[in-house]
N, C-alpha and C positions, 0 to 999 in steps of 0.2 A: 367340253370345248365350246368356245364361242363361235357362233355361226357367222360366216362371211356375208355381209350385206352387199358389198360391191368391191370390185378391184379394177384399177385402171392405171394408165401411165400419164405422167405430166413431163414430157420430154424424157430425160433419163431417170426421172424419179418414179418409182413404183409406189402406188398408193393402195392400201387395203383398208377397208372400213369393216369393222367387226362389231357384233353386238357386245356391249359392255356387261359387266356383272350388275351394274346399277340400272334400275328401270328407266326407260326412255333415254338412254345414253348410248353413244357409239364411241368406240376407240378407233382413232385414225392412225394407222401405222404407215410411215413414209420411209423410204430408203433408196439410196443409189449405191454405187460401188464403194463409196467412202464414208457416208454419213447415214445415221438413222435418227428418226424422230418419232415420237408418239404423243398423242394428246387426246383428250376426251371432248366430245361435243354433244349437245343435246340433239335429239331427233329433229326438233324444229330447226335448229341452226343448220344441220346438215341439209335439210330439204329446202330451206329458204335463203341460206347464205353460202351455198356451195361455191358459187363463182368467186366470192371474196376469199373463202377458205383456200381454194386452189391458187389464187393469186398470191396469197401469203406463203403457202408452201413453196411455190416456185421461187419467190423472192428470197426466202430463208435459205433454200439450198443453193441459190446463186451466190448469196453473200458468203455462205460457209465455204463454197468452192473457191471464191476469190480470196478469202482470208487464208485458206490452206495453201494457195499458190504463192502468197507473199511471205509465208513463214519460212 
């Protein structure tokens, strides 16, 4: 089982960062009550571009929620 590096909330989005099977890579798992997303980042990206990553997660879930409401 991959170990959890960190977990936190971005509004209603739960974010869990786990060690990937690939060296120096993390898997970022995001979910709220309706949507799920998962992507891989390098250790460097996570440590140095975390703020940007969190902004993109927040925007993606906001857009998905808005798209879901108009359907």
